[in-house]
VOPAGU-2260 file (C-alpha; in pm, 1 decimal, decimal comma):
REM VOPAGU-2260
SITE   aa  ch    i         X         Y         Z
SITE  MET   A    0    3261,5    6802,1   -6858,1
SITE  THR   A    1    3229,5    6413,2   -6993,2
SITE  ASP   A    2    3321,9    6324,6   -6605,8
SITE  LYS   A    3    3080,2    6569,9   -6470,0
SITE  LEU   A    4    2794,5    6427,2   -6691,2
SITE  SER   A    5    2904,1    6097,2   -6632,2
SITE  THR   A    6    2883,7    6167,3   -6209,1
SITE  GLN   A    7    2524,7    6317,0   -6258,0
SITE  ARG   A    8    2377,2    5993,9   -6375,8
SITE  SER   A    9    2574,0    5781,4   -6157,3
SITE  SER   A   10    2399,5    6002,9   -5854,6
SITE  ARG   A   11    2086,0    5935,0   -6004,7
SITE  HIS   A   12    2050,4    5580,7   -6082,4
SITE  GLN   A   13    2184,0    5525,4   -5708,8
SITE  GLY   A   14    1911,2    5720,3   -5574,6
SITE  ARG   A   15    1663,3    5531,9   -5747,9
SITE  GLY   A   16    1399,1    5370,9   -5526,1
SITE  PHE   A   17    1164,2    5023,8   -5596,9
SITE  THR   A   18     853,3    5101,1   -5778,5
SITE  LEU   A   19     526,9    5012,8   -5642,3
SITE  ILE   A   20     455,5    4701,8   -5837,9
SITE  GLU   A   21     822,8    4587,9   -5682,4
SITE  LEU   A   22     715,1    4668,7   -5357,7
SITE  MET   A   23     404,3    4460,4   -5374,6
SITE  VAL   A   24     540,6    4167,9   -5491,3
SITE  ALA   A   25     810,9    4162,8   -5224,3
SITE  LEU   A   26     556,7    4248,8   -4911,5
SITE  SER   A   27     347,8    3976,3   -5068,7
SITE  ALA   A   28     629,3    3720,2   -5079,7
SITE  GLY   A   29     706,0    3794,3   -4742,6
SITE  LEU   A   30     331,9    3783,3   -4628,6
SITE  PHE   A   31     322,1    3435,5   -4763,5
SITE  LEU   A   32     652,8    3298,3   -4577,0
SITE  SER   A   33     518,4    3433,7   -4284,0
SITE  ILE   A   34     204,8    3296,0   -4267,6
SITE  PHE   A   35     380,1    2947,8   -4371,5
SITE  VAL   A   36     592,8    2974,5   -4085,9
SITE  PHE   A   37     295,1    3045,2   -3863,3
SITE  MET   A   38     136,4    2700,9   -3952,0
SITE  LEU   A   39     465,4    2535,2   -3934,4
SITE  THR   A   40     539,3    2640,6   -3585,7
SITE  ARG   A   41     142,0    2618,9   -3490,3
SITE  ASP   A   42     113,9    2225,1   -3569,8
SITE  VAL   A   43     441,7    2177,0   -3460,5
SITE  SER   A   44     378,5    2335,7   -3109,5
SITE  ARG   A   45     -15,2    2164,3   -3124,1
SITE  PHE   A   46     220,3    1833,1   -3197,4
SITE  PHE   A   47     512,3    1913,8   -2923,0
SITE  GLN   A   48     211,2    1997,4   -2603,4
SITE  SER   A   49      16,5    1687,2   -2757,2
SITE  GLU   A   50     351,6    1430,6   -2701,0
SITE  SER   A   51     421,6    1636,3   -2363,2
SITE  ARG   A   52      86,8    1572,6   -2226,5
SITE  LEU   A   53     119,3    1172,5   -2309,3
SITE  SER   A   54     537,7    1218,0   -2161,9
SITE  ASP   A   55     377,4    1360,4   -1830,3
SITE  ALA   A   56     102,0    1118,4   -1823,3
SITE  THR   A   57     366,7     815,7   -1868,1
SITE  MET   A   58     629,5     987,6   -1600,6
SITE  GLY   A   59     345,5    1072,7   -1349,5
SITE  ALA   A   60     248,0     654,9   -1377,5
SITE  VAL   A   61     554,5     561,4   -1357,2
SITE  ILE   A   62     610,5     745,3   -1055,9
SITE  GLY   A   63     275,3     642,0    -920,1
SITE  PHE   A   64     350,3     293,3    -987,0
SITE  GLU   A   65     703,2     281,3    -803,9
SITE  ARG   A   66     536,1     399,0    -506,3
SITE  LEU   A   67     270,3     123,0    -519,7
SITE  LYS   A   68     522,6    -141,1    -612,9
SITE  ALA   A   69     723,3     -53,3    -259,2
SITE  ASP   A   70     394,1    -105,4     -36,0
SITE  LEU   A   71     308,5    -429,0    -192,4
SITE  THR   A   72     634,3    -555,5     -71,3
SITE  ARG   A   73     589,4    -437,8     270,4
SITE  ALA   A   74     261,5    -622,8     241,0
SITE  GLY   A   75     251,1    -865,1     571,7
SITE  PHE   A   76     577,4    -678,6     669,8
SITE  LEU   A   77     573,0    -744,2    1068,3
SITE  ALA   A   78     216,0    -822,4    1068,5
SITE  SER   A   79      45,2   -1153,2    1011,2
SITE  PRO   A   80     -22,3   -1256,1     668,3
SITE  ASN   A   81    -363,0   -1445,5     785,9
SITE  LEU   A   82    -451,9   -1377,6    1155,5
SITE  ARG   A   83    -787,2   -1565,6    1143,5
SITE  MET   A   84    -577,5   -1889,6    1070,2
SITE  ASP   A   85    -226,8   -1765,3    1235,9
SITE  PRO   A   86     -88,9   -2045,6    1500,0
SITE  SER   A   87      97,3   -1760,9    1634,8
SITE  ARG   A   88    -174,8   -1535,3    1717,0
SITE  CYS   A   89    -308,9   -1515,2    2085,4
SITE  PRO   A   90    -551,0   -1584,6    2188,8
SITE  ARG   A   91    -552,8   -1923,4    1983,5
SITE  THR   A   92    -904,7   -1947,3    1958,3
SITE  PRO   A   93   -1088,8   -2053,0    1701,2
SITE  THR   A   94   -1286,0   -1742,4    1565,5
SITE  LEU   A   95   -1151,8   -1360,1    1626,7
SITE  THR   A   96   -1521,5   -1298,9    1794,7
SITE  GLY   A   97   -1559,9   -1149,2    2171,4
SITE  GLY   A   98   -1307,1    -998,9    2379,0
SITE  GLY   A   99   -1323,7    -657,4    2147,7
SITE  TRP   A  100   -1289,0    -788,4    1831,0
SITE  SER   A  101   -1619,7    -837,6    1718,8
SITE  GLY   A  102   -1586,3    -480,1    1725,3
SITE  PHE   A  103   -1327,5    -415,9    1499,3
SITE  PRO   A  104   -1369,2    -636,3    1198,3
SITE  THR   A  105   -1113,8    -441,6     966,4
SITE  LEU   A  106    -843,3    -571,2    1243,9
SITE  ALA   A  107    -991,5    -922,0    1253,6
SITE  ASP   A  108   -1019,9    -967,6     912,3
SITE  MET   A  109    -612,6    -889,4     903,3
SITE  GLY   A  110    -434,3   -1035,9     606,0
SITE  LEU   A  111    -147,1   -1018,4     379,0
SITE  LEU   A  112    -338,7    -805,2     133,2
SITE  TYR   A  113    -712,8    -770,9      18,1
SITE  ILE   A  114    -829,8    -781,8    -387,6
SITE  THR   A  115   -1208,6    -683,7    -430,0
SITE  ARG   A  116   -1224,0    -705,7    -768,8
SITE  GLY   A  117   -1431,6    -469,4    -986,3
SITE  ALA   A  118   -1491,5    -234,8    -680,8
SITE  GLY   A  119   -1199,3      57,9    -711,4
SITE  GLY   A  120   -1460,6     267,9    -844,5
SITE  SER   A  121   -1755,5     220,1    -619,2
SITE  THR   A  122   -1784,3     530,0    -480,2
SITE  LEU   A  123   -1744,4     774,0    -763,8
SITE  GLN   A  124   -1963,7    1044,0    -851,1
SITE  ALA   A  125   -2206,8     998,7   -1147,0
SITE  ALA   A  126   -1957,3    1160,6   -1390,0
SITE  GLY   A  127   -1665,4     920,9   -1292,0
SITE  ALA   A  128   -1879,7     609,3   -1299,2
SITE  GLN   A  129   -2022,6     680,2   -1613,8
SITE  PHE   A  130   -1654,6     709,9   -1779,8
SITE  LEU   A  131   -1596,0     385,5   -1669,6
SITE  ALA   A  132   -1916,7     218,0   -1769,6
SITE  ASP   A  133   -1862,2     414,8   -2105,0
SITE  ASN   A  134   -1520,6     258,6   -2122,7
SITE  SER   A  135   -1622,0     -87,8   -2018,5
SITE  LEU   A  136   -1390,4     -66,0   -1710,8
SITE  THR   A  137   -1425,5    -216,7   -1359,2
SITE  PRO   A  138   -1119,0    -136,9   -1157,8
SITE  ASP   A  139   -1002,3    -360,6    -868,3
SITE  HIS   A  140    -984,6    -219,4    -485,1
SITE  LEU   A  141    -647,0    -331,3    -293,4
SITE  ARG   A  142    -609,5    -274,3      57,7
SITE  LEU   A  143    -297,3    -405,3     219,1
SITE  TYR   A  144    -187,3    -495,2     601,9
SITE  GLY   A  145     180,4    -371,7     742,5
SITE  ASN   A  146     423,4    -201,0     893,0
SITE  TYR   A  147     452,0     125,7     696,3
SITE  GLN   A  148     551,8     326,8     972,8
SITE  THR   A  149     939,4     206,7    1023,0
SITE  ALA   A  150    1136,6     -89,1     968,6
SITE  ASP   A  151    1186,3    -202,7    1328,0
SITE  GLN   A  152    1033,0    -379,0    1643,4
SITE  PHE   A  153    1094,1    -159,5    1953,3
SITE  PRO   A  154    1185,8    -363,0    2257,4
SITE  ALA   A  155     973,2    -330,3    2577,6
SITE  ARG   A  156    1107,0    -238,1    2925,6
SITE  SER   A  157     794,9    -329,6    3105,9
SITE  VAL   A  158     428,1    -378,7    3035,0
SITE  THR   A  159     149,6    -255,5    3292,1
SITE  PRO   A  160     -10,0    -539,9    3488,5
SITE  PRO   A  161    -341,4    -735,9    3378,0
SITE  GLY   A  162    -670,4    -517,1    3588,6
SITE  ALA   A  163    -629,4    -179,8    3460,6
SITE  ALA   A  164    -847,3      30,1    3211,9
SITE  THR   A  165    -545,4      89,6    2983,1
SITE  VAL   A  166    -205,0     -65,8    2920,6
SITE  SER   A  167      99,4     112,8    2902,8
SITE  ILE   A  168     418,8     -43,0    2735,0
SITE  HIS   A  169     729,8      92,6    2841,1
SITE  LEU   A  170     979,0      93,1    2565,7
SITE  GLU   A  171    1335,8      87,2    2628,9
SITE  PRO   A  172    1507,0     449,4    2536,3
SITE  ARG   A  173    1823,3     324,6    2455,9
SITE  SER   A  174    1768,1      59,6    2194,5
SITE  SER   A  175    1874,8      28,4    1881,0
SITE  ALA   A  176    1575,4      94,6    1722,9
SITE  MET   A  177    1545,2     391,5    1918,3
SITE  ILE   A  178    1859,6     533,5    1808,6
SITE  ARG   A  179    1766,4     438,3    1449,9
SITE  LEU   A  180    1449,4     650,0    1502,4
SITE  GLY   A  181    1681,5     922,6    1626,8
SITE  TYR   A  182    1541,2     928,0    2007,4
SITE  VAL   A  183    1713,7    1101,9    2224,8
SITE  PRO   A  184    1626,3    1067,3    2611,3
SITE  GLY   A  185    1542,7    1423,9    2705,8
SITE  ALA   A  186    1539,8    1636,5    2335,6
SITE  SER   A  187    1281,9    1856,3    2300,5
SITE  ASN   A  188    1156,1    1683,8    1985,3
SITE  ALA   A  189    1159,4    1333,6    2181,0
SITE  GLU   A  190     757,2    1354,8    2250,7
SITE  SER   A  191     671,8    1436,8    1906,5
SITE  LEU   A  192     880,1    1157,9    1790,5
SITE  ILE   A  193     781,5     933,9    1965,7
SITE  GLN   A  194     409,2    1040,6    1861,8
SITE  ALA   A  195     469,0    1048,1    1503,3
SITE  ALA   A  196     640,2     625,8    1501,2
SITE  PHE   A  197     281,7     548,8    1703,2
SITE  PRO   A  198       5,8     748,9    1580,6
SITE  VAL   A  199    -300,8     733,6    1801,8
SITE  GLY   A  200    -554,2     535,0    1634,7
SITE  ARG   A  201    -288,4     263,4    1451,9
SITE  ALA   A  202    -335,3     -92,3    1543,6
SITE  LEU   A  203     -11,0    -205,3    1782,5
SITE  ARG   A  204     139,8    -535,4    1741,5
SITE  ILE   A  205     272,3    -735,6    2035,1
SITE  VAL   A  206     498,6   -1003,8    2036,3
SITE  ASN   A  207     645,8   -1197,9    2343,7
SITE  ALA   A  208     952,3   -1361,0    2373,9
SITE  GLU   A  209     798,9   -1710,1    2230,3
SITE  GLY   A  210     682,7   -1547,2    1908,4
SITE  GLU   A  211     340,7   -1526,2    2013,4
SITE  GLN   A  212     125,0   -1172,1    1865,7
SITE  GLN   A  213    -181,5   -1010,9    1952,4
SITE  TYR   A  214    -312,4    -652,3    1879,4
SITE  GLY   A  215    -403,4    -351,6    2012,8
SITE  ILE   A  216    -533,8      19,2    1923,9
SITE  ILE   A  217    -310,9     359,5    2044,0
SITE  GLN   A  218    -436,0     577,8    2302,2
SITE  GLU   A  219    -140,2     826,9    2302,9
SITE  ALA   A  220     209,9     798,2    2283,6
SITE  THR   A  221     367,6     987,5    2544,4
SITE  ILE   A  222     746,8    1017,6    2752,0
SITE  ASN   A  223     766,0     890,3    3118,3
SITE  ALA   A  224     868,3    1210,2    3319,2
SITE  THR   A  225    1058,7    1024,2    3541,9
SITE  THR   A  226    1273,0     733,4    3343,5
SITE  LEU   A  227    1238,4     970,3    3005,6
SITE  ALA   A  228    1104,4     616,2    2879,9
SITE  PRO   A  229     866,8     614,5    2579,4
SITE  VAL   A  230     579,3     503,6    2696,3
SITE  VAL   A  231     286,1     347,1    2468,4
SITE  THR   A  232     -72,8     350,6    2606,6
SITE  LEU   A  233    -350,3     127,2    2477,3
SITE  ASN   A  234    -727,0     141,7    2488,8
SITE  ASN   A  235    -813,6    -219,2    2676,3
SITE  SER   A  236   -1169,6    -187,6    2680,9
SITE  ALA   A  237   -1154,1    -168,9    2272,7
SITE  LEU   A  238    -940,1    -524,8    2298,3
SITE  ASN   A  239    -801,3    -679,4    2559,1
SITE  ILE   A  240    -451,9    -751,0    2606,4
SITE  VAL   A  241    -414,9   -1098,3    2710,4
SITE  TYR   A  242    -154,5   -1158,8    2974,1
SITE  GLU   A  243     -25,5   -1580,1    3085,2
SITE  SER   A  244    -223,6   -1702,7    3357,7
SITE  ALA   A  245    -325,2   -2089,9    3473,7
SITE  ASN   A  246    -619,2   -2048,9    3264,7
SITE  LYS   A  247    -430,0   -1871,4    2976,9
SITE  MET   A  248    -144,3   -2047,4    2844,7
SITE  CYS   A  249      -0,3   -1746,1    2611,2
SITE  GLY   A  250      24,0   -1391,4    2636,6
SITE  ILE   A  251     267,8   -1112,0    2846,7
SITE  ARG   A  252     463,6   -1314,4    3086,0
SITE  GLY   A  253     550,2   -1154,7    3411,3
SITE  HIS   A  254     599,2    -754,3    3393,6
SITE  GLY   A  255     658,4    -786,9    3028,0
SITE  ALA   A  256    1034,5    -863,8    2953,4
SITE  GLY   A  257    1093,3    -994,7    2584,7
SITE  VAL   A  258     794,9    -838,8    2446,2
SITE  SER   A  259     854,5    -644,1    2147,3
SITE  VAL   A  260     621,2    -379,3    1983,2
SITE  ASN   A  261     554,7    -242,5    1599,2
SITE  VAL   A  262     286,2     -32,3    1432,1
SITE  VAL   A  263      54,7    -198,7    1178,8
SITE  ASN   A  264    -111,9      13,5     901,3
SITE  ILE   A  265    -412,4     -47,4     679,4
SITE  ILE   A  266    -343,4      98,2     315,5
SITE  ASP   A  267    -604,0     160,8      40,7
SITE  TYR   A  268    -579,5     153,3    -307,0
SITE  ARG   A  269    -880,1     263,3    -571,0
SITE  LEU   A  270    -942,1     501,1    -808,1
SITE  ASP   A  271   -1165,9     780,2    -681,0
SITE  ASP   A  272   -1293,6    1100,3    -822,0
SITE  ALA   A  273   -1234,6    1251,2    -490,9
SITE  LEU   A  274   -1003,0    1596,1    -604,4
SITE  ARG   A  275   -1291,9    1636,2    -888,7
SITE  ALA   A  276   -1525,8    1700,4    -605,2
SITE  SER   A  277   -1301,2    1955,7    -369,4
SITE  ASN   A  278   -1375,1    2349,3    -416,9
SITE  ALA   A  279   -1013,0    2378,2    -458,8
SITE  PHE   A  280   -1002,6    2201,6    -817,7
SITE  ILE   A  281   -1333,4    2360,7    -904,5
SITE  ASP   A  282   -1199,0    2665,8    -867,6
SITE  LEU   A  283    -923,6    2602,7   -1148,5
SITE  ASP   A  284    -966,0    2753,4   -1477,0
SITE  LEU   A  285   -1021,6    2489,1   -1674,2
SITE  ALA   A  286   -1080,8    2415,1   -2021,1
SITE  ALA   A  287   -1439,5    2312,4   -2118,3
SITE  ASN   A  288   -1471,6    1934,6   -1969,6
SITE  GLU   A  289   -1107,9    1844,6   -2005,0
SITE  ASP   A  290   -1142,1    1675,5   -1651,4
SITE  GLU   A  291   -1485,8    1633,7   -1629,5
SITE  ALA   A  292   -1419,0    1267,8   -1593,4
SITE  ARG   A  293   -1105,7    1323,1   -1400,8
SITE  LEU   A  294   -1004,7     963,3   -1187,5
SITE  ASP   A  295    -667,2     949,2    -968,3
SITE  LEU   A  296    -526,7     655,4    -807,3
SITE  VAL   A  297    -542,4     729,4    -460,4
SITE  ARG   A  298    -386,2     608,3    -157,0
SITE  GLU   A  299    -490,2     637,3     169,0
SITE  GLU   A  300    -448,3     481,5     532,9
SITE  ILE   A  301    -803,9     344,9     685,5
SITE  ASN   A  302    -888,9     328,9    1050,4
SITE  PRO   A  303    -921,6      -1,1    1226,5
SITE  GLN   A  304   -1195,8      96,9    1445,1
SITE  THR   A  305   -1420,0     281,8    1210,3
SITE  GLY   A  306   -1294,9     149,4     877,4
SITE  ALA   A  307   -1286,9     549,3     755,6
SITE  ALA   A  308    -996,9     668,3     611,3
SITE  PHE   A  309    -757,0     866,9     869,3
SITE  GLU   A  310    -847,0    1233,3     800,1
SITE  GLY   A  311    -531,1    1396,3     592,0
SITE  SER   A  312    -401,1    1081,8     479,9
SITE  GLN   A  313    -521,0    1033,0     152,3
SITE  GLN   A  314    -282,0    1087,0    -145,9
SITE  ILE   A  315    -298,9    1093,1    -503,7
SITE  VAL   A  316     -64,3     830,7    -637,4
SITE  ALA   A  317    -108,3     883,6    -995,3
SITE  GLU   A  318    -334,0    1111,4   -1147,0
SITE  TYR   A  319    -530,7    1029,5   -1436,2
SITE  ALA   A  320    -579,9     727,6   -1393,5
SITE  VAL   A  321    -893,8     483,9   -1609,2
SITE  ASP   A  322    -790,8     125,0   -1488,2
SITE  PHE   A  323    -627,9     -48,4   -1178,3
SITE  ARG   A  324    -632,8    -368,7   -1189,6
SITE  LEU   A  325    -451,4    -697,2   -1018,0
SITE  GLY   A  326    -341,2   -1015,0   -1077,7
SITE  LEU   A  327    -175,8   -1311,0    -817,6
SITE  THR   A  328      30,8   -1582,3    -819,3
SITE  ALA   A  329     -90,3   -1804,9    -494,7
SITE  VAL   A  330       5,2   -2147,4    -334,1
SITE  THR   A  331    -245,3   -2405,8    -476,4
SITE  ASN   A  332    -123,7   -2735,8    -326,0
SITE  PRO   A  333      69,8   -2712,2     -19,1
SITE  ALA   A  334     217,9   -3054,2     -39,1
SITE  THR   A  335     414,2   -3002,7    -332,2
SITE  LEU   A  336     407,0   -2643,7    -346,8
SITE  ALA   A  337     268,0   -2550,5    -710,5
SITE  LEU   A  338     224,3   -2213,2    -802,4
SITE  THR   A  339     -82,0   -2103,8   -1004,1
SITE  ARG   A  340    -115,1   -1785,4   -1161,2
SITE  TYR   A  341    -456,7   -1632,4   -1177,3
SITE  ALA   A  342    -536,2   -1314,1   -1444,1
SITE  GLU   A  343    -667,0   -1007,8   -1340,2
SITE  GLY   A  344   -1090,5   -1073,3   -1300,5
SITE  ASP   A  345   -1064,0   -1455,6   -1241,0
SITE  GLU   A  346   -1330,6   -1491,8    -990,3
SITE  LEU   A  347   -1058,1   -1772,3    -848,8
SITE  ILE   A  348    -893,2   -1489,7    -660,5
SITE  ASP   A  349   -1115,8   -1474,7    -416,4
SITE  ASN   A  350   -1003,9   -1785,4    -259,6
SITE  TYR   A  351    -702,3   -1610,9    -155,6
SITE  ALA   A  352    -786,3   -1241,7    -186,2
SITE  LYS   A  353   -1114,3   -1170,7      28,3
SITE  ALA   A  354   -1177,5   -1209,5     366,9
SITE  GLN   A  355   -1328,1   -1509,3     487,4
SITE  ALA   A  356   -1525,3   -1492,1     813,0
SITE  VAL   A  357   -1493,1   -1942,6     837,9
SITE  PRO   A  358   -1126,8   -2007,5     714,1
SITE  GLN   A  359   -1157,1   -2244,9     403,7
SITE  PRO   A  360    -826,9   -2545,7     394,3
SITE  ASN   A  361    -576,5   -2457,1     158,6
SITE  GLN   A  362    -710,0   -2082,0      78,7
SITE  GLY   A  363    -646,0   -1725,8     277,9
SITE  PRO   A  364    -402,2   -1459,5     163,4
SITE  HIS   A  365     -93,0   -1654,8     335,1
SITE  PHE   A  366     -82,6   -1843,1      24,4
SITE  ILE   A  367     -33,7   -1532,5    -223,7
SITE  ARG   A  368     305,1   -1550,4    -321,1
SITE  ALA   A  369     273,6   -1246,5    -629,9
SITE  VAL   A  370      87,5    -989,5    -714,2
SITE  ARG   A  371      56,1    -805,4   -1083,9
SITE  PRO   A  372     -36,5    -504,1   -1096,2
SITE  ARG   A  373    -143,4    -300,0   -1396,8
SITE  LEU   A  374    -274,0      43,3   -1405,1
SITE  SER   A  375    -341,8     252,1   -1698,0
SITE  VAL   A  376    -323,1     640,4   -1690,1
SITE  ARG   A  377    -429,3     899,9   -1982,2
SITE  THR   A  378    -333,5    1213,7   -2108,1
SITE  ARG   A  379    -514,7    1519,1   -1926,5
SITE  ALA   A  380    -671,4    1628,1   -2255,4
SITE  ALA   A  381    -857,7    1459,2   -2501,4
SITE  ASP   A  382    -575,4    1437,8   -2827,9
SITE  ARG   A  383    -781,6    1231,3   -3070,4
SITE  THR   A  384   -1061,3    1221,7   -3296,1
SITE  GLN   A  385   -1115,3     862,6   -3343,5
SITE  ASN   A  386   -1091,3     520,0   -3176,5
SITE  ILE   A  387    -893,0     210,9   -3241,4
SITE  ASN   A  388   -1008,6    -143,8   -3191,1
SITE  PRO   A  389    -793,9    -178,9   -2870,5
SITE  GLY   A  390    -789,4    -581,9   -2929,4
SITE  PRO   A  391    -625,1    -718,1   -2592,4
SITE  GLY   A  392    -525,3    -391,3   -2455,2
SITE  LEU   A  393    -577,1     -37,4   -2347,3
SITE  TYR   A  394    -495,1     263,4   -2604,0
SITE  ARG   A  395    -739,3     530,6   -2582,8
SITE  VAL   A  396   -1028,8     594,4   -2381,2
SITE  ALA   A  397   -1341,3     805,9   -2474,6
SITE  LEU   A  398   -1382,5    1123,1   -2281,5
SITE  GLY   A  399   -1759,6    1195,4   -2463,6
SITE  SER   A  400   -1899,7    1415,3   -2779,3
SITE  GLY   A  401   -1618,1    1211,7   -3039,7
SITE  ARG   A  402   -1361,5    1278,0   -2781,4
SITE  PHE   A  403   -1041,0    1042,3   -2722,8
SITE  ALA   A  404    -724,6    1086,3   -2475,4
SITE  ARG   A  405    -416,8     848,9   -2558,8
SITE  VAL   A  406    -353,5     578,8   -2259,5
SITE  ARG   A  407     -39,2     422,9   -2100,4
SITE  THR   A  408     -75,9      81,5   -1913,8
SITE  LEU   A  409     252,5     -44,6   -1689,0
SITE  SER   A  410     235,4    -387,4   -1535,3
SITE  ALA   A  411     459,8    -564,8   -1340,1
SITE  THR   A  412     505,3    -878,6   -1117,3
SITE  VAL   A  413     593,1    -821,3    -725,0
SITE  ALA   A  414     689,8   -1070,1    -488,6
SITE  THR   A  415     522,6   -1108,1    -143,3
SITE  ARG   A  416     832,9   -1253,2      59,7
SITE  ASN   A  417     658,0   -1138,5     347,3
SITE  ALA   A  418     426,1   -1442,4     330,1
SITE  GLN   A  419     695,0   -1729,8     227,3
SITE  GLY   A  420     687,1   -1923,2     529,0
SITE  ALA   A  421     351,8   -1919,4     566,3
SITE  LEU   A  422     194,6   -2237,1     500,4
SITE  TRP   A  423     -20,5   -2325,8     773,2
SITE  GLN   A  424    -321,2   -2447,2     721,8
């Protein structure tokens, strides 16, 4: 009997549940714990997103900055570092007027590079211009001249004799430059390959056996059906190609033996808000005003005939750029090879990095020996509510309504090796 009663008490004890008070206490404790975990997760998520935006901006800036540095190293490559003063230019006239040059100021002013101080945002819309004004920013505009198509000069087999309306340069199809280009005579992609290497409307540098150089404008690039040689045709009514004669002591000799050619590109870098103005960008579902003042560092290729950008050449190099400044180092005494460093915005930069209608002694882009680009980018969204006194640097920019975005800045010194030997007056 005792064992039976003990078993019944144990059974009743095991079947007993929690009281209502115990359940309420447990639920309340669990609720408070859930709230704490939610708040912690929310703050961690916000912090992660904020730092992720900054890391994304930094990574984008690094990639864009490397592209900019690579382009700077090619400034003046297979081109004249200062066409107006170049002793190897043909014809050797003191000014580039007449003969078609007057209609091509962009090409006539060819140099290593040019910097227009404080004009990097001159084409911005109202929102972009206001953003720069609110933050006291005056970005620069950079223009580069050089061969950005290939790394080769292409030898010519023959050149059309003088007197023709167009000049046709027949290239050697089995030259090492053509082999490196991947050109195979008679291949199905031969013409498209040549057209990509010699795009229509670009400048073409022509160098004879004596090293004398002149320039033309590419009208078309084709393949000769008989010889299978690539043919680059120039518009001779635009820029007259010079042939050596009794009255002209430089130019193409005979049938063009010893002539080599290469493309010269004109590349621009500036801050632009073209993407903000595009319909594709406006259609995006964006948070309110986050991208109202969006600027990007844009790279585009310039048409030497019109001065406008070639269609389809615009590329965004760095998103959400806020500043782009350029300093340089130049030879200020050719006799002693003394170098002077000019900080960003220095007015004396114009003596070396500005096109001069009348060349000045000891001045010009061919004296530039290094360029110091400085690029600043911001986070996509504002992540701070207060600014700090930046002092000698850029740390945050105002996006309006008491909102600020953090900024990261990259800087480097890039040597202009393609102008090292140019000390002529």
